[in-house]
N, C-alpha and C positions, 0 to 999 in steps of 0.2 A: 568518567563522563561518557554518556551515550551519544554517539554521533547522530546528528539530526540534519535532515535535508529540508530546505525551505520549499514552499509550494511552487514557486517559479521553476526552480531546478528540478523538482519532482515531475512537474508537467513535461519538461524536456526529456527526462529519462523514461518517463511513462510512454511518451510518443515514440521513443526508440525501442520499445518492447521490454521494459524493465519487468522483473519478477516482483510482484506485489502480493503481500500476505496481509489479509484483513483479520485482526484479532478480536473484533467485536463479536457479540453473541449473534446467534443465528437470526433472530428477529430484526436486529439492527442491520445486518448484512442484507437480508431480503428486502428491506425497505428502501435501500439505496446504497450502492457501493461503487468504487472506482472500477470502470470496465476492465475486465481481465484479472481483477484481484481474486486470489484464492482465499476461501474462508477457512480459518483455523482459529476458532475461539480460544482466547488465552487459557482458560482452564484445560483445554484439550490440545494445546500447542504441541506437546510431546508426540501426539499421534501423527502430526503432519511432518515431523522431522525427516522421515525416510524419503519423502518426496521433494525435499529441498536440497538443491545443489550447494556444495561448498565452494565451487569454482567460479561463482559469479555473485554480484551484489544482490541482496534481498532487501526490499523496501517494505517496512512494516508500518501498517496504518491502523488507526482505531478511529474513534469519533473526534477526539481533540488533541491527543498526544500522550496521555498518561499511560494507558495500557500498552501502546506501541513502544514507549520508552522501556517499560518493564520487559516486554517480550524481546526487544532488541538487545537488552543487557544479557538476558538468558541465552539468546542465540549466539552472541559474540563470545560468551563464556564457553560455548560448545564448538567454536571454531568457524562460525558463519560470518561472512562479510555483511552484517546487517546494519541498516540505517533506519532510524525512526523518521516518519514523515511529520514535520511540524504542522500543527493546526488540524491534522487529520482529515477525515472524510467531510466533516462539517465545513472546513475552510475550502476544500475542493469544490463542493457543491455551491457554497456561497459565492465562489468566484465565477459561477456560471459554467463550470466544466461539466462534461457529460457524466451521467450516472446510469448504472444498470440496476435492475431490480430482479428479485427472485433468487432462487438457490444457485443458479449457474453463474460462472464468472462474468458472462456477457461477452460482447464483441471484443476482439483483440484491440489492443491499444492503438496501433497505427491507423486503424480505420475509423476510430471514433474521436480521437483527440483533435482539437482545432489546431490549425497551423499557427505558429508563432510569428507575429510580425516583427520587423526589425526593432520597433519601439519597445516591445516587451522582452526582448532577449537581453 
């Protein structure tokens, strides 16, 4: 079974500077992605492996969770501490969280993520 992190917990680790890899295609990524997420389309994921550390968690995101689960399984088989983000980028944006556009990862997590209130923790 592929480990999955829910949106609330993901928002918390994202705000703390988590490493996020977006496995959607380039057009999807450019249209809107989690700020700070690295683009590594699933068909080209092997090309991104050299830049991924094995000594910290990697959070894998797609649009809704299918491709990220597939990529997470592959990464875990290769020794990465990978976790699929449940609900994906669609749920992130639907929750009103910030999104970056274009080819660049966007602003670092800590400067764009909203503060969590005690009610949402």
